[in-house]
C-alpha positions as CSV (number, residue, x, y, z in Angstrom):
1,M,108.2,137.6,113.2
2,L,108.0,135.7,116.8
3,M,104.7,135.9,118.3
4,R,103.5,134.2,121.5
5,W,100.0,132.9,122.4
6,D,99.2,131.8,126.1
7,G,96.7,129.3,124.9
8,D,97.7,125.5,123.5
9,W,98.6,126.1,120.3
10,L,99.7,129.3,118.2
11,H,98.0,129.4,114.5
12,L,100.2,130.9,111.9
13,P,99.3,131.4,108.5
14,T,99.5,128.0,106.7
15,I,98.8,129.3,103.1
16,D,101.2,127.6,100.7
17,R,103.2,126.5,104.2
18,Y,101.8,123.5,104.8
19,R,99.9,120.6,103.0
20,R,99.0,116.9,104.6
21,P,101.0,114.4,103.5
22,Q,99.5,111.4,100.7
23,H,98.9,108.2,102.2
24,D,100.6,105.8,100.5
25,E,99.1,102.0,100.5
26,R,102.1,100.7,99.0
27,L,104.3,101.5,102.0
28,Q,105.8,98.4,103.1
29,E,106.4,97.3,107.1
30,M,108.9,99.5,108.1
31,N,111.7,98.3,110.8
32,Y,112.4,102.0,112.2
33,R,115.8,103.0,114.7
34,F,115.9,105.1,116.9
35,S,119.5,105.6,118.1
36,G,123.4,105.0,116.7
37,H,124.0,109.0,116.7
38,E,125.1,109.0,120.2
39,T,122.9,112.2,120.6
40,F,125.6,114.0,118.3
41,P,124.3,115.6,115.5
42,C,126.6,115.4,112.3
43,R,129.4,118.5,112.5
44,Y,131.1,120.3,109.7
45,A,134.1,118.1,109.8
46,W,133.0,115.1,110.5
47,L,132.4,113.4,106.9
48,P,134.9,115.0,105.1
49,K,137.3,113.6,107.8
50,A,135.3,110.2,107.6
51,F,135.5,110.0,103.8
52,A,139.6,110.8,103.8
53,A,139.8,107.7,106.6
54,I,138.0,105.3,105.0
55,E,139.6,106.4,101.4
56,A,143.0,105.9,103.0
57,D,142.3,102.9,105.1
58,H,139.0,100.6,105.0
59,S,139.3,99.1,108.0
60,A,139.8,102.6,110.1
61,F,137.1,102.6,111.9
62,A,137.5,98.9,112.9
63,D,139.4,99.6,116.1
64,E,137.7,102.1,118.0
65,E,140.7,103.0,120.1
66,K,143.0,103.9,116.7
67,A,140.0,105.9,115.2
68,M,140.2,108.2,118.2
69,I,144.0,109.0,118.0
70,R,143.2,109.2,114.3
71,L,140.1,111.4,114.1
72,G,141.3,113.3,117.2
73,V,137.9,112.5,119.2
74,G,136.3,110.5,121.8
75,K,135.0,106.8,121.5
76,N,131.4,108.4,121.6
77,M,132.0,110.8,118.8
78,V,133.7,108.1,116.8
79,R,130.3,105.8,116.8
80,A,128.8,109.1,115.7
81,I,131.0,110.0,112.8
82,R,130.8,106.2,112.0
83,F,126.8,106.1,112.1
84,W,126.4,110.0,110.0
85,M,128.9,108.8,107.5
86,V,126.4,105.8,106.6
87,E,123.4,107.3,107.1
88,M,124.4,110.5,104.9
89,S,125.6,107.6,101.9
90,V,129.2,108.7,102.6
91,A,130.2,105.1,103.5
92,I,129.2,101.6,102.8
93,K,130.3,98.0,103.8
94,H,133.4,96.8,102.4
95,A,133.4,93.1,101.1
96,D,136.1,92.7,103.3
97,G,135.1,94.1,106.6
98,G,135.2,97.8,107.3
99,Y,133.9,100.9,105.1
100,Q,134.4,102.1,101.8
101,P,133.7,105.5,99.9
102,T,130.3,105.1,97.8
103,D,130.5,106.5,94.3
104,F,128.3,109.7,96.4
105,A,131.1,110.7,98.4
106,N,133.7,109.9,95.8
107,A,132.5,112.3,92.9
108,V,132.0,115.1,96.1
109,F,134.4,114.8,99.2
110,N,137.8,113.6,96.6
111,R,140.4,115.9,97.1
112,K,141.9,116.3,94.1
113,K,138.8,115.9,91.8
114,G,135.7,116.0,94.3
115,I,133.1,118.6,93.4
116,D,132.7,120.1,96.6
117,P,135.3,118.5,99.4
118,F,134.7,120.7,102.0
119,L,131.0,121.4,101.9
120,Q,130.9,125.0,100.5
121,D,128.1,124.2,98.2
122,I,124.4,124.6,99.4
123,R,123.8,122.1,96.7
124,T,125.6,119.4,99.0
125,L,124.2,120.1,101.8
126,W,120.6,119.5,100.1
127,L,121.7,116.3,98.7
128,L,123.0,115.3,102.4
129,H,119.6,116.4,103.3
130,W,118.2,114.1,100.5
131,K,120.7,111.2,101.4
132,L,119.7,111.3,105.1
133,S,116.0,111.5,104.5
134,T,115.8,108.7,102.2
135,H,118.9,106.4,103.0
136,S,116.5,103.3,103.7
137,V,113.4,102.2,102.8
138,E,112.9,99.4,105.1
139,E,114.8,100.7,108.3
140,P,114.8,104.7,108.1
141,L,115.3,106.7,111.1
142,F,112.3,107.1,113.2
143,A,112.2,110.7,113.2
144,W,113.1,111.9,109.8
145,D,110.5,109.2,108.5
146,F,108.1,110.0,111.0
147,L,108.6,114.0,110.9
148,I,109.3,114.8,107.2
149,N,106.4,112.4,105.5
150,Q,103.7,111.8,108.4
151,W,103.8,114.6,110.5
152,Q,100.5,116.3,110.2
153,S,100.3,119.6,112.0
154,P,101.7,123.1,110.8
155,E,103.6,123.7,114.1
156,I,106.9,121.6,115.7
157,C,106.6,121.6,119.1
158,R,108.3,119.4,121.5
159,S,105.8,118.2,123.7
160,S,103.4,117.6,121.3
161,V,106.4,115.4,118.9
162,L,107.1,113.2,122.2
163,Q,103.4,112.5,122.3
164,A,103.0,111.5,118.7
165,F,106.2,110.0,119.1
166,R,105.5,107.2,122.3
167,R,102.0,106.5,120.4
168,A,104.0,105.8,117.1
169,A,106.7,103.8,119.0
170,D,104.6,102.0,121.0
171,K,103.7,99.8,118.4
172,E,107.1,98.1,117.8
173,N,108.2,95.1,119.0
174,R,110.6,96.9,121.4
175,P,109.6,100.0,121.9
176,P,112.0,102.5,122.7
177,S,112.3,104.3,126.3
178,G,110.6,107.9,126.8
179,V,114.9,109.0,127.0
180,T,115.7,107.8,123.6
181,L,112.9,109.2,122.0
182,E,113.8,112.4,123.6
183,Q,117.1,112.3,122.5
184,H,116.5,111.1,119.2
185,F,113.8,114.3,118.7
186,D,116.5,116.6,120.3
187,T,118.9,114.9,117.4
188,F,116.8,115.7,114.8
189,L,116.0,118.9,115.3
190,H,119.6,120.3,115.9
191,T,120.7,118.9,113.1
192,Y,118.7,121.7,111.2
193,V,118.2,124.4,114.2
194,P,121.3,126.0,115.5
195,T,121.8,125.2,119.2
196,R,122.1,128.5,121.2
197,S,123.0,129.6,124.3
198,R,119.8,131.3,126.7
199,K,121.8,134.5,125.9
200,G,121.1,133.6,121.8
201,N,124.8,133.1,120.8
202,I,126.1,129.9,119.3
203,Q,128.0,128.1,121.9
204,E,131.5,127.5,121.1
205,D,131.8,123.4,122.6
206,N,128.6,122.7,120.6
207,L,129.4,123.3,116.8
208,D,126.5,123.0,114.7
209,C,125.7,120.3,112.0
210,P,126.2,121.7,108.3
211,L,122.3,121.0,107.6
212,V,121.2,124.2,109.7
213,E,122.7,126.4,106.5
214,L,119.4,125.3,105.3
215,E,116.8,126.6,107.2
216,F,115.1,123.6,106.4
217,I,113.4,124.4,109.8
218,N,112.7,127.6,111.3
219,L,111.7,129.2,115.0
220,V,108.1,130.8,114.7
221,G,106.9,131.4,117.7
222,E,106.4,130.0,121.4
223,R,103.8,129.0,123.6
224,R,102.9,127.7,127.2
225,I,103.3,124.2,127.7
226,D,99.9,122.6,129.0
227,G,99.6,122.8,132.6
228,A,102.6,124.7,132.9
229,E,103.9,127.8,133.5
230,K,107.0,127.1,131.5
231,R,106.9,128.2,127.7
232,E,108.4,125.9,124.6
233,P,109.4,127.0,121.2
234,I,107.5,126.5,117.9
235,Y,109.0,125.8,114.8
236,A,107.9,124.9,111.7
237,F,109.5,123.8,108.1
238,R,110.0,126.1,105.5
239,M,107.4,125.8,103.1
240,E,108.4,127.8,100.4
241,D,110.5,127.3,97.1
242,K,114.3,127.0,97.3
243,P,115.9,128.2,94.6
244,D,119.6,126.4,95.7
245,I,117.5,123.0,95.2
246,T,117.8,123.5,91.1
247,P,116.3,121.4,88.8
248,E,119.6,119.2,87.7
249,L,119.3,118.4,91.5
250,F,115.9,117.5,91.7
251,A,115.8,115.7,88.8
252,Y,118.4,113.6,91.0
253,A,116.3,113.1,93.7
254,L,113.2,112.3,91.5
255,D,115.4,109.5,90.0
256,D,116.7,107.8,93.2
257,Y,113.2,108.1,94.5
258,W,111.7,106.3,91.6
259,K,114.5,103.8,91.9
260,K,114.2,103.2,95.6
261,R,110.3,103.5,95.6
262,R,108.3,102.8,92.9
263,S,111.4,101.1,90.2
264,S,108.4,99.0,89.1
265,E,106.2,101.9,87.8
266,R,106.7,103.0,83.9
267,T,105.1,106.6,84.7
268,L,104.4,108.6,88.0
269,T,101.9,111.1,88.8
270,F,102.5,114.5,90.0
271,K,100.9,113.8,93.2
272,D,103.5,111.1,93.6
273,V,106.6,113.1,93.2
274,T,105.2,115.9,95.7
275,F,103.5,114.2,97.9
276,A,104.0,110.7,98.7
277,H,106.2,109.3,101.3
278,G,110.2,110.1,100.7
279,S,109.6,111.9,97.5
280,P,111.2,115.1,96.4
281,G,108.2,117.3,96.8
282,Q,108.0,116.0,100.4
283,V,111.3,115.6,101.6
284,F,112.2,119.0,100.1
285,K,109.1,120.3,101.4
286,L,108.4,122.3,98.5
287,P,104.8,123.7,97.4
288,E,103.1,122.3,94.6
289,R,104.0,125.4,92.2
290,A,107.7,125.1,93.1
291,V,107.7,121.0,92.1
292,R,105.9,122.0,89.0
293,Q,107.9,124.1,87.4
294,R,111.2,121.9,88.1
295,L,109.2,119.0,86.2
296,E,108.5,122.0,83.7
297,L,112.1,122.7,83.3
298,I,113.8,119.4,83.4
299,S,110.7,118.1,80.7
300,S,111.9,121.4,78.4
301,D,115.1,119.5,77.9
302,S,114.8,117.5,75.2
303,S,118.3,115.4,76.0
304,G,117.4,114.9,79.6
305,P,115.9,112.0,81.5
306,F,112.5,112.8,81.8
307,R,109.1,114.2,80.4
308,Y,106.4,115.5,81.9
309,Q,103.0,115.7,80.3
310,E,100.1,118.1,81.8
311,S,96.2,117.7,80.2
312,A,93.0,118.6,82.1
313,T,92.9,114.8,83.1
314,Q,95.9,113.5,83.8
315,Q,99.8,115.1,85.4
316,Q,102.3,112.4,84.7
317,I,106.3,111.4,84.8
318,S,107.8,109.5,82.1
319,R,111.3,108.7,81.3
320,R,113.2,109.1,77.9
321,E,114.0,105.9,76.8
322,G,117.8,105.8,75.5
323,V,118.9,108.5,78.4
324,A,120.9,108.0,81.0
325,A,120.0,108.3,84.5
326,P,121.2,111.7,86.4
327,S,124.6,111.7,88.1
328,I,125.9,113.6,90.9
329,A,127.7,115.4,88.5
330,A,124.7,116.4,86.6
331,A,122.9,117.2,90.0
332,Y,125.2,119.9,90.1
333,G,124.5,121.4,86.8
334,E,126.8,123.2,84.3
335,G,130.2,123.6,85.3
336,A,130.4,120.4,87.7
337,P,133.6,118.4,87.0
338,C,132.9,115.2,86.1
């Protein structure tokens, strides 16, 4: 239900919908990136097309003019497709130049053996969200890192976010312009929120990002902008259990988080997995009970890679010795081809 309020904020019930991100003193200095997407959110056909192109020819994106003809899009879109295929871990740099598919992309997008070459499985979309949100620890996309891991308000409003963006970005050695920050926020938002016309219909010439299907961010109301008669939408992360994030998929994300951010540690705490920067609980916006439930289910599998132990004094996760890390196919659970 949408609600309106004429003051500064619309305060919605926040029970189990919001929690403050955990400050992690182990975070290293990060070099944020604010551009590269050409202001285009990723579109449905782009990743399968990009995969097919680089699978056939590693140099497919080396010549932008040829890529325009091959993909049937303009130069800016070629650059955007190249950007998103890297940020969503579909492609990596090839040793001889150009790009090659990642193991993740080969497992998912291969037309003959891939698990989900046409993005028909919601679990693929959650994996792409995970890949995008955690792609680089040292050089993350600013909007994703800031809003998913550091934003402390239960509501997301454009004017407030841009003010916070400006304060944070001013600390950079080369602060981006206000226009760049606006475009970066809009690209982030429309990765998860459909673009609609004033009449409320999805515009035919502005195809949505597939991650819109996750309903990761929802419209919850509107408010009046300070000192103006104009109103702006209020959005919020969907802070609830998400059954599509299966225990198998969660285990894959947990293993990835552990390797990227806590590789030197033998155990993780429940708080690490639920609240820490870049953790599965934080990136998927899962309530504590949903994280605990998944950890318990993962741990109950004696042949699985993780063990979860909970007592009155500690809650910790450890790896089972001699058990292989979760594979891409394992993230899809039973029935997924190897």
